[in-house]
C-alpha angles and dihedrals in degrees: 000000000000124000123188124192122186116201119192110203141126122255088252091055091048092051091049092047092053092043095245118154123257104248097175095106091050092046091050091050092051094047091047091050093048090049091050092050092046091052091049092051098039093106090050092054092048092053110065093194092056092042094054091043088056091047091049089053089067101092136186111325096023093053091045091052090049090052091048090050092051092046092050091048093050092045092050093047093051095040091242126153120277118254120234 
């Protein structure tokens, strides 16, 4: 026996129905902050010399964490195994 139910509702209505929290204010705050930071650093991104100087300033642990983040991202995107 097969039963199909079509429910026509908005994502907000579905979240409320399942008791999930409304994260729109948090999402807006994060997007606004990222936009502000991107605007502040726009001249840095446009100037390769300044960009690489900023990247070179990341030393030791910071650079290692950045590498680990990139490796994890690439591994997740390709479906590869996680590194330990």
